[in-house]
C-alpha positions as CSV (number, residue, x, y, z in Angstrom):
1,M,11.8,37.1,23.6
2,T,10.2,37.5,27.1
3,A,10.4,35.0,29.8
4,N,6.8,34.1,29.3
5,N,7.3,33.6,25.6
6,Q,10.2,31.3,26.3
7,R,8.1,29.5,28.8
8,F,5.6,28.3,26.1
9,R,6.8,25.8,23.4
10,E,4.7,25.2,20.3
11,F,4.6,22.0,18.3
12,K,3.8,22.3,14.7
13,M,2.4,19.7,12.2
14,P,5.6,18.1,10.9
15,D,6.4,18.0,7.2
16,V,6.0,14.3,6.3
17,G,7.6,14.7,2.8
18,E,6.6,12.9,-0.4
19,G,4.6,16.0,-1.5
20,L,2.0,15.8,1.4
21,T,1.0,19.2,2.7
22,E,-1.7,18.5,5.2
23,A,-3.0,15.9,7.7
24,E,-6.2,15.3,9.6
25,I,-6.1,15.0,13.4
26,L,-7.8,11.7,14.2
27,K,-7.4,11.5,17.9
28,W,-5.9,13.5,20.8
29,Y,-4.2,11.4,23.5
30,V,-3.8,14.3,25.9
31,N,-5.9,17.0,27.3
32,V,-5.1,20.6,28.6
33,G,-3.4,20.2,31.9
34,D,-1.8,16.8,31.2
35,T,1.9,16.4,31.8
36,V,3.9,15.3,28.7
37,A,7.4,14.1,28.2
38,D,9.9,14.3,25.3
39,G,9.0,11.5,22.9
40,Q,5.5,10.9,24.2
41,V,2.8,10.4,21.6
42,V,0.2,13.2,21.9
43,C,-2.0,12.6,18.9
44,E,-2.8,10.4,15.9
45,V,-3.0,12.0,12.4
46,E,-4.0,10.7,9.0
47,T,-2.0,11.8,6.0
48,A,-3.0,10.9,2.4
49,K,-0.9,7.8,2.7
50,A,-0.9,6.5,6.3
51,A,-2.2,6.9,9.8
52,V,0.7,7.8,12.1
53,E,1.3,8.9,15.7
54,L,3.1,12.1,16.5
55,P,5.5,12.3,19.5
56,I,6.2,15.7,21.1
57,P,9.8,16.8,21.3
58,F,9.9,18.4,24.7
59,D,8.6,18.2,28.3
60,G,5.9,20.2,30.0
61,V,2.2,20.6,30.7
62,V,-0.3,20.9,27.9
63,H,-1.4,24.5,27.7
64,E,-3.6,24.5,24.6
65,L,-4.8,22.2,21.9
66,R,-5.2,24.4,18.8
67,F,-7.4,22.1,16.7
68,G,-10.1,19.5,17.4
69,E,-10.4,16.0,16.2
70,G,-11.4,15.6,12.6
71,T,-9.8,18.9,11.6
72,T,-7.4,19.0,8.6
73,V,-4.3,21.0,9.4
74,D,-1.7,22.3,7.0
75,V,2.0,21.3,7.6
76,G,3.7,24.0,9.7
77,Q,0.7,25.1,11.7
78,V,0.9,24.9,15.5
79,I,-1.3,22.1,16.8
80,I,-0.4,22.2,20.5
81,S,1.4,24.5,23.0
82,V,3.1,23.3,26.1
83,D,4.0,25.1,29.3
84,T,7.6,24.1,30.0
85,Q,7.7,25.9,33.4
86,P,4.4,24.8,35.0
87,G,5.6,25.7,38.5
88,A,6.6,29.3,37.7
89,G,3.3,30.9,38.8
90,P,0.4,32.3,36.7
91,A,1.1,32.3,33.0
92,E,0.3,35.0,30.5
93,E,-1.6,34.0,27.4
94,A,0.6,32.2,25.0
95,P,1.3,34.3,21.9
96,A,-0.8,33.6,18.9
97,A,0.8,31.6,16.2
98,A,2.3,33.6,13.4
99,P,1.8,32.5,9.8
100,A,3.7,29.3,9.1
101,A,5.8,30.9,6.4
102,T,7.3,33.5,8.8
103,E,7.7,31.5,12.0
104,E,11.3,30.8,13.1
105,P,12.1,27.4,14.7
106,E,12.8,27.4,18.4
107,P,16.5,26.9,19.2
108,E,16.0,23.3,20.3
109,Q,14.0,22.5,17.2
110,Q,16.6,23.8,14.7
111,G,18.2,20.8,13.0
112,R,15.8,18.5,14.7
113,Q,12.5,17.5,13.1
114,A,9.9,15.5,14.9
115,V,9.9,11.9,13.7
116,L,6.7,10.4,12.6
117,V,6.2,6.8,13.6
118,G,6.6,4.6,10.5
119,Y,8.4,7.3,8.5
120,G,12.0,7.6,7.6
121,A,13.9,10.4,6.0
122,A,12.7,11.4,2.6
123,P,14.8,9.7,-0.1
124,S,17.1,11.8,-2.1
125,S,16.0,12.7,-5.6
126,T,19.6,12.5,-7.0
127,K,21.1,9.5,-5.3
128,R,20.2,5.8,-5.4
129,R,21.5,3.2,-3.1
130,P,24.0,1.0,-4.8
131,R,22.5,-2.2,-6.2
132,K,23.7,-5.4,-4.8
133,A,25.2,-8.1,-7.0
134,P,22.5,-10.4,-8.5
135,A,21.6,-13.1,-6.0
136,A,22.5,-16.7,-6.7
137,A,20.1,-18.6,-8.9
138,P,17.3,-20.6,-7.2
139,A,18.2,-24.1,-6.1
140,T,18.2,-26.7,-8.9
141,T,14.9,-28.1,-7.8
142,V,13.1,-24.9,-8.8
143,A,14.7,-24.9,-12.2
144,A,13.9,-28.6,-12.5
145,A,10.2,-27.8,-12.2
146,I,10.5,-25.4,-15.1
147,Q,12.7,-27.8,-17.0
148,A,10.0,-30.5,-16.6
149,E,7.7,-28.2,-18.6
150,L,10.5,-27.8,-21.2
151,N,11.0,-31.5,-21.5
152,G,7.3,-32.2,-21.7
153,H,7.1,-34.4,-18.6
154,A,3.5,-35.3,-17.7
155,A,2.1,-33.5,-14.7
156,A,-0.8,-34.4,-12.6
157,P,-3.9,-32.6,-14.0
158,A,-4.4,-29.3,-12.3
159,A,-7.6,-28.9,-10.4
160,P,-9.9,-26.1,-11.7
161,V,-8.4,-22.9,-10.4
162,A,-10.3,-20.0,-9.0
163,P,-9.3,-16.5,-10.0
164,A,-6.0,-15.5,-8.8
165,V,-7.1,-14.7,-5.3
166,P,-4.3,-14.5,-2.6
167,E,-4.5,-17.5,-0.4
168,P,-6.4,-16.6,2.8
169,A,-4.6,-16.7,6.1
170,P,-5.6,-19.6,8.4
171,A,-8.5,-18.9,10.7
172,A,-7.4,-18.0,14.2
173,A,-8.2,-20.4,17.0
174,P,-11.0,-19.3,19.4
175,V,-9.6,-16.9,22.0
176,A,-11.0,-16.2,25.3
177,A,-12.2,-12.6,25.5
178,A,-9.8,-10.4,27.3
179,P,-11.3,-8.1,30.0
180,A,-12.4,-4.7,28.7
181,S,-10.1,-1.7,29.4
182,P,-10.5,0.0,32.8
183,V,-12.9,2.9,32.9
184,G,-11.2,6.0,31.6
185,A,-8.2,4.1,30.2
186,R,-7.3,4.5,26.5
187,P,-8.2,1.2,24.7
188,L,-5.3,-0.5,23.1
189,A,-5.5,-0.7,19.3
190,K,-3.3,-0.1,16.3
191,P,-3.9,3.1,14.2
192,P,-5.7,1.3,11.3
193,V,-8.1,-0.3,13.8
194,R,-8.8,3.1,15.4
195,K,-9.5,4.5,11.9
196,L,-11.8,1.6,11.1
197,A,-13.7,2.1,14.4
198,K,-14.1,5.9,13.7
199,D,-15.4,5.2,10.2
200,L,-17.9,2.7,11.4
201,G,-19.0,4.8,14.4
202,V,-17.9,2.3,16.9
203,D,-16.7,3.4,20.4
204,L,-13.5,1.6,21.1
205,A,-14.0,1.9,24.8
206,A,-17.1,-0.3,24.4
207,V,-15.4,-3.0,22.4
208,V,-14.3,-6.3,24.1
209,P,-10.7,-6.9,23.0
210,T,-9.5,-10.4,22.0
211,G,-6.0,-9.6,20.8
212,P,-2.9,-10.4,22.8
213,G,-2.5,-8.2,25.9
214,G,-6.0,-6.8,25.5
215,V,-5.5,-5.3,22.1
216,V,-8.6,-4.5,20.1
217,T,-8.5,-6.1,16.7
218,R,-10.3,-5.4,13.5
219,E,-12.5,-8.4,14.1
220,D,-13.5,-7.0,17.5
221,V,-14.6,-3.8,15.9
222,H,-16.8,-5.6,13.3
223,A,-18.2,-7.9,16.0
224,A,-19.2,-4.8,18.1
225,L,-20.8,-3.3,15.0
226,T,-22.9,-6.3,14.1
227,A,-23.3,-7.6,17.7
228,G,-22.8,-11.1,16.3
229,N,-19.1,-12.1,17.0
230,Q,-18.5,-12.6,13.3
231,A,-15.4,-11.0,11.8
232,V,-15.8,-9.5,8.4
233,A,-13.1,-10.8,6.0
234,E,-10.3,-8.4,5.1
235,P,-10.5,-6.7,1.6
236,A,-8.6,-8.7,-1.0
237,A,-5.1,-7.2,-1.5
238,E,-3.3,-6.9,-4.8
239,A,-6.6,-5.7,-6.4
240,V,-8.7,-2.6,-6.8
241,A,-9.9,-0.4,-4.0
242,P,-13.2,-1.2,-2.1
243,A,-15.9,1.3,-1.8
244,A,-15.5,3.9,1.0
245,V,-16.9,3.0,4.3
246,A,-20.0,5.1,4.9
247,A,-21.5,6.0,8.3
248,P,-24.7,4.2,9.3
249,V,-27.6,5.4,7.2
250,A,-30.8,6.4,8.8
251,S,-33.9,4.5,7.7
252,G,-35.5,6.2,4.6
253,A,-32.5,8.3,3.7
254,R,-32.2,8.9,0.0
255,E,-28.6,10.1,-0.1
256,T,-25.4,9.7,1.9
257,R,-22.5,12.1,1.6
258,I,-18.9,10.9,2.3
259,P,-16.1,13.4,2.7
260,V,-13.4,13.0,0.2
261,K,-10.1,13.0,2.0
262,G,-7.1,10.9,2.9
263,V,-6.1,8.2,0.4
264,R,-9.2,8.5,-1.7
265,K,-8.7,12.3,-2.2
266,V,-5.1,11.9,-3.2
267,T,-5.9,8.9,-5.4
268,A,-8.6,10.9,-7.2
269,Q,-6.3,13.8,-7.8
270,A,-3.5,11.6,-9.1
271,M,-5.8,9.7,-11.4
272,V,-7.3,12.9,-12.9
273,A,-3.8,14.3,-13.4
274,S,-2.6,11.1,-15.0
275,A,-5.6,10.7,-17.3
276,F,-5.3,14.2,-18.6
277,T,-1.5,14.5,-18.8
278,A,-0.3,11.2,-20.2
279,P,-1.9,10.0,-23.5
280,H,-3.1,6.6,-22.6
281,V,-3.2,3.6,-24.9
282,T,-4.6,0.2,-23.8
283,E,-4.0,-3.1,-25.6
284,F,-5.5,-6.5,-24.8
285,V,-4.4,-10.1,-25.3
286,T,-6.2,-13.3,-24.3
287,V,-3.8,-16.2,-23.6
288,D,-3.8,-19.9,-22.7
289,V,-2.1,-20.1,-19.3
290,T,-2.6,-23.8,-18.7
291,R,1.1,-24.6,-18.5
292,T,1.6,-21.7,-16.1
293,M,-1.1,-23.0,-13.8
294,K,0.5,-26.5,-13.9
295,L,3.9,-24.9,-13.0
296,V,2.2,-23.1,-10.0
297,Q,1.1,-26.5,-8.7
298,K,4.6,-27.9,-9.1
299,L,6.3,-25.0,-7.4
300,K,3.9,-25.2,-4.4
301,A,5.3,-28.7,-3.8
302,D,8.9,-27.6,-4.4
303,P,11.1,-27.7,-1.2
304,D,12.8,-24.5,-2.2
305,M,9.5,-22.7,-2.1
306,A,8.4,-24.1,1.2
307,G,6.7,-21.5,3.4
308,L,6.4,-19.1,0.5
309,R,3.2,-18.0,-1.3
310,V,3.1,-19.4,-4.8
311,N,0.2,-18.1,-7.0
312,P,-0.4,-17.0,-10.6
313,L,0.4,-13.4,-9.7
314,L,4.0,-14.4,-8.8
315,L,4.6,-15.8,-12.3
316,V,2.8,-12.9,-14.0
317,A,5.3,-10.6,-12.1
318,K,8.2,-12.7,-13.2
319,A,6.9,-12.7,-16.8
320,L,6.7,-8.9,-16.8
321,L,10.3,-8.6,-15.5
322,V,11.5,-10.9,-18.3
323,A,9.6,-8.8,-20.9
324,V,11.1,-5.6,-19.5
325,K,14.6,-7.2,-20.0
326,R,13.7,-7.9,-23.6
327,N,12.1,-4.5,-24.1
328,P,14.1,-2.1,-21.8
329,D,12.7,1.1,-23.5
330,V,9.3,0.5,-21.9
331,N,10.8,1.2,-18.4
332,A,11.1,4.9,-18.6
333,A,9.6,8.2,-17.4
334,W,8.8,11.5,-19.1
335,D,10.6,14.6,-17.7
336,E,8.4,17.5,-18.8
337,A,10.5,20.2,-17.3
338,N,13.7,19.2,-19.2
339,Q,11.9,17.6,-22.2
340,E,13.8,14.4,-21.7
341,I,12.9,10.7,-21.6
342,V,14.5,9.1,-18.6
343,L,15.3,5.4,-19.1
344,K,15.3,3.4,-15.8
345,H,17.8,0.6,-15.5
346,Y,16.0,-0.8,-12.5
347,V,12.4,-2.0,-12.1
348,N,10.5,-0.9,-9.0
349,L,7.5,-3.1,-9.5
350,G,4.2,-1.7,-8.1
351,I,1.4,-3.9,-7.0
352,A,-2.0,-2.3,-6.6
353,A,-3.4,-3.2,-3.1
354,A,-6.8,-2.6,-1.7
355,T,-6.7,-1.7,2.0
356,P,-9.3,-0.5,4.5
357,R,-8.0,3.1,3.8
358,G,-8.3,2.8,0.0
359,L,-6.2,1.9,-2.9
360,I,-2.4,2.2,-2.5
361,V,0.4,1.0,-4.8
362,P,3.5,0.0,-2.9
363,N,6.4,-1.2,-5.0
364,I,9.1,-3.8,-4.8
365,K,12.5,-2.1,-5.2
366,D,14.9,-3.5,-7.8
367,A,12.5,-6.3,-8.5
368,Q,14.6,-7.3,-11.6
369,E,17.4,-8.6,-9.3
370,K,15.2,-11.0,-7.3
371,T,15.1,-14.7,-7.7
372,L,11.7,-16.4,-7.7
373,P,11.7,-17.2,-4.0
374,E,12.9,-13.6,-3.2
375,L,10.1,-12.2,-5.4
376,S,7.5,-14.3,-3.6
377,R,8.7,-13.2,-0.2
378,S,8.7,-9.5,-1.3
379,L,5.1,-9.9,-2.6
380,S,4.0,-11.5,0.7
381,D,5.6,-8.8,2.8
382,L,4.1,-6.1,0.6
383,V,0.6,-7.5,1.1
384,A,0.9,-8.0,4.8
385,T,2.3,-4.5,5.4
386,A,-0.5,-3.0,3.3
387,R,-3.2,-4.9,5.2
388,E,-1.8,-3.8,8.5
389,G,-1.8,-0.1,7.4
390,K,2.0,0.1,7.8
391,T,3.0,0.9,4.3
392,S,5.4,3.9,4.4
393,P,5.6,6.7,1.8
394,A,9.0,5.4,0.7
395,D,7.4,2.1,-0.2
396,M,5.0,3.9,-2.4
397,S,7.4,6.2,-4.2
398,G,9.7,5.6,-7.1
399,G,7.5,3.0,-8.9
400,T,8.3,2.4,-12.6
401,I,5.7,-0.2,-13.8
402,T,2.6,-1.6,-12.0
403,I,0.5,-4.7,-12.0
404,T,-3.2,-4.6,-10.9
405,N,-4.8,-8.0,-10.2
406,V,-8.5,-7.4,-11.1
407,G,-9.0,-11.1,-11.5
408,V,-9.5,-11.5,-7.7
409,F,-13.1,-10.3,-8.2
410,G,-13.7,-12.6,-11.2
411,V,-13.3,-9.6,-13.6
412,D,-11.9,-10.5,-17.0
413,T,-9.9,-7.3,-17.5
414,G,-10.1,-3.5,-17.5
415,T,-8.5,-0.4,-18.8
416,P,-6.2,0.7,-15.9
417,I,-5.0,4.3,-15.5
418,L,-1.3,4.9,-15.2
419,N,0.2,5.8,-11.8
420,P,1.7,9.3,-12.3
421,G,5.3,9.2,-13.4
422,E,5.1,5.5,-14.6
423,S,5.2,4.3,-18.1
424,A,2.9,1.3,-18.0
425,I,0.4,-0.7,-16.0
426,L,-0.7,-4.3,-16.6
427,A,-4.2,-5.6,-15.6
428,F,-4.2,-9.3,-14.9
429,G,-7.7,-10.7,-15.3
430,A,-9.4,-13.8,-13.9
431,V,-8.1,-17.2,-14.9
432,K,-11.0,-19.3,-16.1
433,L,-11.6,-22.7,-17.7
434,Q,-12.7,-22.1,-21.3
435,P,-13.0,-24.1,-24.5
436,W,-9.8,-23.5,-26.5
437,V,-8.3,-24.9,-29.7
438,H,-5.2,-26.8,-28.6
439,K,-3.2,-28.9,-31.0
440,G,-6.1,-28.9,-33.4
441,K,-8.8,-29.9,-30.9
442,V,-11.2,-28.0,-28.7
443,K,-10.3,-28.6,-25.1
444,P,-10.9,-27.0,-21.7
445,R,-7.9,-24.8,-21.0
446,H,-7.1,-22.2,-18.4
447,V,-7.4,-18.8,-20.1
448,T,-6.9,-15.2,-19.0
449,T,-7.0,-11.7,-20.5
450,L,-4.2,-9.2,-20.0
451,A,-4.6,-5.5,-20.6
452,L,-1.6,-3.1,-20.9
453,S,-2.1,0.7,-20.6
454,F,1.0,2.8,-21.5
455,D,2.1,6.3,-22.0
456,H,2.1,6.9,-25.7
457,R,4.7,9.7,-25.3
458,L,7.2,7.0,-24.2
459,I,5.9,3.8,-25.8
460,D,4.7,3.6,-29.4
461,G,2.3,1.0,-30.6
462,E,5.0,-1.4,-31.8
463,L,7.0,-1.3,-28.6
464,G,3.8,-1.7,-26.5
465,S,2.6,-4.6,-28.6
466,R,5.9,-6.4,-28.4
467,F,6.1,-5.9,-24.6
468,L,2.6,-7.3,-24.1
469,A,3.1,-10.2,-26.5
470,D,6.3,-11.2,-24.6
471,I,4.4,-11.3,-21.3
472,A,1.7,-13.4,-22.9
473,A,4.3,-15.7,-24.5
474,V,6.0,-16.4,-21.1
475,L,2.7,-17.2,-19.5
476,E,1.7,-19.5,-22.4
477,D,5.0,-21.4,-22.3
478,P,6.9,-20.8,-19.0
479,K,10.0,-22.5,-20.3
480,R,10.8,-19.1,-21.7
481,L,11.6,-18.1,-18.1
482,I,14.8,-20.1,-18.8
483,T,15.4,-19.5,-22.4
484,W,14.7,-15.7,-22.3
485,A,16.1,-14.9,-18.8
């Protein structure tokens, strides 16, 4: 290798793992001629699962940016070259990049892979972390609330309950607008906010930031778009994906074309593969959940649940985990290569979440080991992380069974498609007051419809029916959380 060839260092699109092979360059933070240091973020890219920032692993002066913003680049392709000896006089042209498959890593890069912000090492496919011993049971006051149902204690009538919509966060107090960023300075904003601004066609440099330290928030972007200082509400999490954000449409336009990429592209590919690989069966049951709704109200007032989110979805998740314990064969995967059924002795419970980037399904690892307070905390953390666009690939891998809460939109139910590699998915519909025969009389009761889709290679009709019936039975009479646990 010549001195000039040693002088130029090339940084390739890192392999982010989890089966992802490409990423789109959203934003360059450097230009040709800029000085960069080891660990400095040089660009932001969007994979199919997250928007992340790439730090460069060496010092020097930017010699060439190989791709422009908005370009999709394969993993292993050189995206930037750096002159590591800028004071060594005129430089020859940097050698053209060889095909990714034949390139040898530079000495300093061997054994050292660039780390993507928000990503850890890919999990091993053959090892699982040891599971901790089951946590202690919840404090007696939580059990007392369930025991009250068992003993038939009268409870205050539950107010009419809206569909199981996650409780909104309290509105932020009015904040004095922070001064706009200095001319030429890069506006401060998190990657999901930058992505939102790009999708809506909003120039971040023109947005007045209101976040701490002059950070541009999602509300600031919407306010700039509408010129009305009204923030648009976040899409409801734990539900189905919202429509893709389209660019502003010219007056009189008859069609709008939206590029299929990122989360939407991978979701579409996965759903097609799932629908035409796993033979789907969907079963439905309508159930009186009045007692569950009363228990939700009691748990909200329970000191042991103070500061935690308590909603019907929490008890649906707990009911599903109890049903898995009673029907362990539903928690399995189909190994096509080895022609084996793989029984899972753990439940990584997926929760379908709608985010500004599309539908994602992060999962709660070892959910079967969690107490009710721990499960509530995990659900809250999952939703918050998804809304902030910080869900990592590891959080979305390894799921076994999923819940999708379609009731947040007032939808009764649906026929959900399995996540690839999973055995079942439960759709939780809206909870509504309906006339219902109870103890021989027609009364207004809280009623919902559950739909269970499952892989018929793994779960036959009898097993699927028993599993769904057990979930419904727990929700109809939550004392079974004690007697069946």
